[in-house]
Backbone as JSON, one array per atom type, in Angstrom:
{
  "sequence": "XXXXXXXXXXXXXXXXXXXXXXXXXXXXXXXXXXXXXXXXXXXXXXXXXXXXXXXXXXXXXXXXXXXXXXXXXXXXXXXX",
  "N": [[8.01, 14.84, -11.41], [7.53, 11.83, -9.61], [5.44, 9.88, -7.5], [5.29, 6.98, -5.52], [3.07, 5.01, -3.81], [2.56, 2.72, -1.3], [0.09, 0.9, 0.24], [-0.88, -0.88, 3.03], [-2.54, -3.25, 5.16], [-2.44, -2.81, 8.69], [-0.36, -4.71, 10.96], [-2.02, -7.36, 12.62], [-4.57, -6.6, 11.92], [-7.46, -7.98, 10.6], [-7.39, -9.7, 7.52], [-9.29, -10.53, 5.17], [-9.25, -10.77, 2.34], [-6.57, -11.33, 1.77], [-6.43, -13.78, 3.05], [-8.21, -15.29, 1.46], [-6.79, -15.26, -0.95], [-4.56, -16.71, -0.14], [-5.74, -19.24, 0.36], [-6.6, -19.82, -2.27], [-4.14, -19.95, -3.63], [-3.04, -22.19, -2.37], [-4.87, -24.11, -3.24], [-4.17, -24.2, -5.88], [-1.89, -25.58, -5.82], [0.35, -24.42, -4.67], [1.79, -25.09, -2.12], [3.75, -24.26, -0.37], [3.34, -21.66, 0.34], [3.02, -19.26, 2.81], [1.58, -17.02, 5.12], [-0.51, -14.55, 3.58], [-0.75, -11.19, 2.76], [-2.69, -8.59, 1.54], [-2.62, -5.55, -0.4], [-2.6, -2.08, -1.52], [-1.5, -0.15, -4.35], [-0.25, 2.88, -5.56], [0.57, 4.94, -8.27], [1.66, 8.11, -8.8], [1.7, 11.03, -10.68], [3.37, 14.05, -10.23], [3.39, 17.63, -10.02], [5.39, 19.04, -8.74], [8.4, 20.85, -7.93], [9.96, 20.83, -5.75], [11.2, 18.46, -3.59], [10.6, 17.99, -0.85], [8.17, 19.37, -0.54], [6.6, 17.92, -2.3], [6.59, 15.39, -1.07], [5.3, 16.05, 1.34], [2.78, 16.79, 0.36], [1.89, 14.35, -0.77], [1.83, 12.79, 1.52], [-0.28, 14.05, 2.88], [-2.31, 13.44, 1.05], [-2.45, 10.69, 1.44], [-3.25, 10.54, 4.14], [-5.74, 11.76, 4.01], [-7.21, 10.5, 1.95], [-6.12, 8.24, 0.41], [-5.37, 6.19, 2.18], [-6.59, 4.49, 5.09], [-5.82, 5.59, 8.03], [-6.33, 4.43, 10.49], [-6.47, 1.63, 10.26], [-4.65, 1.0, 8.29], [-1.3, 1.09, 6.99], [1.14, 3.14, 5.34], [3.62, 3.62, 2.77], [5.81, 5.88, 1.27], [7.4, 6.67, -1.77], [9.47, 8.9, -3.46], [10.34, 9.92, -6.67], [12.57, 11.8, -8.57]],
  "CA": [[8.27, 14.06, -10.22], [6.56, 10.76, -9.42], [5.34, 9.28, -6.18], [4.74, 5.63, -5.41], [2.52, 4.82, -2.47], [2.15, 1.36, -0.97], [-0.81, 0.9, 1.38], [-1.12, -2.23, 3.53], [-3.2, -3.33, 6.45], [-1.52, -2.89, 9.82], [-0.3, -6.04, 11.56], [-3.09, -7.64, 13.57], [-5.86, -6.3, 11.32], [-7.95, -9.11, 9.81], [-7.25, -9.5, 6.08], [-10.03, -11.61, 4.51], [-8.83, -10.93, 0.96], [-5.29, -12.04, 1.83], [-6.74, -15.16, 3.43], [-8.79, -15.91, 0.28], [-5.68, -15.46, -1.89], [-3.78, -17.8, 0.42], [-6.46, -20.49, 0.08], [-6.58, -20.05, -3.71], [-2.79, -20.39, -3.98], [-2.9, -23.58, -1.91], [-5.67, -24.98, -4.12], [-3.45, -24.28, -7.15], [-0.7, -26.4, -5.61], [1.46, -23.66, -4.06], [1.66, -25.47, -0.72], [4.8, -23.64, 0.44], [2.96, -20.28, 0.64], [2.57, -19.01, 4.18], [0.59, -15.96, 5.25], [-0.6, -13.59, 2.49], [-1.39, -9.92, 3.1], [-2.9, -7.82, 0.32], [-2.51, -4.11, -0.23], [-2.88, -1.22, -2.67], [-0.34, 0.54, -4.88], [-0.61, 4.06, -6.34], [1.61, 5.68, -9.0], [1.09, 9.46, -8.92], [2.52, 12.06, -11.3], [3.28, 15.28, -9.45], [3.92, 18.83, -10.66], [6.23, 19.76, -7.78], [9.84, 20.91, -8.17], [10.58, 20.65, -4.45], [10.96, 17.1, -3.09], [9.94, 18.03, 0.46], [6.78, 19.79, -0.76], [5.93, 16.79, -2.93], [6.38, 14.36, -0.05], [4.28, 16.54, 2.26], [1.49, 16.72, -0.33], [1.5, 12.94, -0.88], [1.47, 12.35, 2.88], [-1.63, 14.55, 3.13], [-3.21, 12.62, 0.22], [-2.61, 9.4, 2.12], [-4.01, 10.73, 5.38], [-7.1, 12.23, 3.73], [-7.97, 9.73, 0.97], [-5.57, 7.0, -0.11], [-5.26, 5.18, 3.23], [-7.34, 4.67, 6.33], [-4.73, 5.51, 9.0], [-6.72, 3.63, 11.66], [-6.2, 0.21, 10.03], [-3.67, 0.82, 7.21], [-0.02, 1.8, 6.98], [1.54, 3.48, 3.97], [5.01, 4.0, 2.53], [5.9, 6.8, 0.13], [8.68, 6.82, -2.48], [9.45, 10.02, -4.4], [11.39, 9.88, -7.69], [12.68, 13.07, -9.27]],
  "C": [[7.16, 13.02, -10.09], [6.59, 10.3, -7.97], [4.78, 7.88, -6.33], [4.3, 5.46, -3.97], [2.08, 3.37, -2.33], [1.31, 1.43, 0.31], [-1.09, -0.55, 1.77], [-1.86, -2.16, 4.85], [-2.16, -3.42, 7.55], [-1.5, -4.31, 10.35], [-1.42, -6.2, 12.59], [-4.48, -7.33, 13.05], [-6.25, -7.47, 10.42], [-7.91, -8.77, 8.32], [-7.96, -10.62, 5.33], [-9.62, -11.82, 3.05], [-7.49, -11.67, 0.89], [-5.49, -13.51, 2.16], [-7.31, -15.93, 2.23], [-7.71, -16.19, -0.77], [-4.82, -16.63, -1.43], [-4.44, -19.14, 0.12], [-6.43, -20.82, -1.41], [-5.21, -20.54, -4.16], [-2.57, -21.84, -3.56], [-3.68, -24.53, -2.82], [-5.03, -25.13, -5.5], [-2.14, -25.07, -7.02], [0.5, -25.67, -5.03], [1.43, -23.86, -2.55], [2.69, -24.81, 0.19], [4.48, -22.18, 0.82], [2.47, -20.2, 2.08], [1.49, -17.94, 4.19], [0.64, -15.02, 4.03], [-1.34, -12.36, 3.0], [-1.53, -9.14, 1.8], [-2.78, -6.33, 0.63], [-2.86, -3.38, -1.51], [-1.59, -0.52, -3.07], [-0.82, 1.69, -5.74], [0.64, 4.64, -6.98], [1.02, 7.05, -9.28], [2.1, 10.38, -9.57], [2.29, 13.37, -10.57], [3.92, 16.44, -10.22], [4.77, 19.66, -9.72], [7.68, 19.76, -8.24], [10.61, 20.62, -6.89], [10.19, 19.29, -3.87], [10.21, 17.09, -1.76], [8.47, 18.42, 0.33], [5.98, 18.64, -1.37], [5.63, 15.71, -1.91], [5.31, 14.78, 0.95], [2.88, 16.45, 1.64], [1.0, 15.27, -0.42], [1.11, 12.39, 0.48], [0.05, 12.81, 3.21], [-2.66, 13.77, 2.31], [-3.5, 11.28, 0.9], [-3.51, 9.53, 3.35], [-5.48, 11.06, 5.11], [-7.9, 11.31, 2.81], [-7.41, 8.34, 0.68], [-5.49, 5.87, 0.91], [-6.19, 5.52, 4.38], [-6.32, 4.49, 7.46], [-5.07, 4.7, 10.26], [-6.3, 2.17, 11.48], [-5.13, -0.05, 8.97], [-2.41, 1.63, 7.46], [0.3, 2.14, 5.53], [3.02, 3.84, 3.94], [5.05, 4.81, 1.24], [7.31, 6.77, -0.43], [8.53, 7.98, -3.46], [10.64, 9.87, -5.35], [11.39, 11.21, -8.45], [12.61, 12.9, -10.76]]
}
């Protein structure tokens, strides 16, 4: 089983890296680019047979290590 986790800053949280990427894209001539928000992506191999147990474990991983729940949101995808 595999899990994919996408971690992004919550709306309203300052994103200096996204802002820098936005400026760099504009300097490269991509003038039609609007706001840019950056994030993190994790691909995790899991040894679970039960989908619900796998999702619960990944959620705990996110809450304890992969994301800062105060300023970041995360989305989990589980593939069997």
